[in-house]
N, C-alpha and C positions, 0 to 999 in steps of 0.2 A: 336661493339667497334672496332675502327681502330687505327693503330699506324702509325706515320709518322717519318721519319728520316730526319735529316738535319745535316749539318756539325757542328753546334754549340751545338745541343742537341742530345743525343743518342736516346731517345724515348720520345714522348709526347703522353700520352694516355688520352682518354676521350670517353664519350658516344655521339653518333650521335643524331640528333634531332628526327629521326624516332624511335630509341630505347627509348628515353625519353617519346615520345608520346605513345608508346606501354605500357610502365610502368604505366603512368597516366591513360590510358584507362582501364587497368586491375584493378587498384585500384578503379576506378569509378564503374566498374561492380560489384566488390565485395561489395562495400558500398551500391550500389543500391539493391543488394539482401539481405543485412544484416539489413538495417534500418527498414523494416516492422516487422522483427522478434523481434528486440529490442523493438519496440513500443508495439507489442503484449505481450511480456514478462512483460513490465512495467504495462500494464493494468491488466494482470493476477496476478501480485504480489500485486497490490493495492486491488484487489478483495479478495485475500487470507488474506491480512492484515485486511480488514474489517470483514471477517468471524471470524478470530481469536479474534479480539477485541469484537465482539458480543458474542462469546462463553465466553470470560473473564467476560463480564457483567452478563451472566447467572450464572457463578460460584460465582460471587460477590453477586448476589441475594441470593443464597443458604447460603453463609457465613453470610450475613446480618441477615437472619432468624435465623440461629443457634446461633449467638451471642446475638441478641436482644430478641429472643423468638418470637414465631409466632404471638401472639396478639399484642405485642409492635411494632413489625416490620410492621404489617398490619396497625396500627394506624399512624405510621410515614410515611408509603408509601402513604396512602390516603391523608395525610396532605400536602405532597409534590405535588403541583399542576402541575408543568411544568416538562419537560424532564430533564432540567438542574438541578432542585432541586432533582429529583430522582437520577440523576447521582452523585450529591454531597453526597447523603446518601451511595452510593456504592463505592465512590472513595477510602475510607480507606481500602477496601477489594480487591483492584486491585494491582497487582505487579507494573504496570506502569500506572500512571494516570496523564493526563493533567488537567489543571485547569477547562476547560469547556468541555462539550460533543462534541461540534463542533470541538475543537482542538484535541480531542481524536480520532475521526473517520477520515479516509482518506477523502480527498476532493470529494464531490459528493455523499457520502454515509451517510445515516441517519438510526438511530434506533428508534423504537417506543416501549416504555415500556408497559407491560401489566397493565391494570387498577388495578388489585389485585395481590399482591405479594404472597399470600398464595396458589394460585393455581399452582405455580411453572411453569408458562407458559414462554416459551422462548421469548426474545425480537425479534421483527420482524426487518429485515434488508432490506433496500431499496437502490438501486443503481440508477444511471442516466437512466438505461434501464429498471428498474422495480424491483419487489420484488425478493430477493434471498432466496431460501429455502436451509437451511443448516442443 
């Protein structure tokens, strides 16, 4: 930063072009280093959200069996032929539930419900890169 004097003005201060370019380049380097970390954190948070929602579905299955009874729950589970219809059976037992299973799970993540609810098997969780064991 430099100062100039003249008879009409006592001091005029400002940044030189070199100082401004140095600031912009430092901000650019910081952004270059931070963007991959932010992207990685977003992917990790979506994965953690998918795992948490799959666990919520497992707890909802247990609640569904307790409320309906083992034999009635098994009959209703077998009658529900698609994943969305099985999700609709469990939706009342979730603290947060979207209207469809696709809207409930983060983008790119899918769950597969067990064929029988009485065995208390966990739902399987798949991501764009493969199966997630949780």
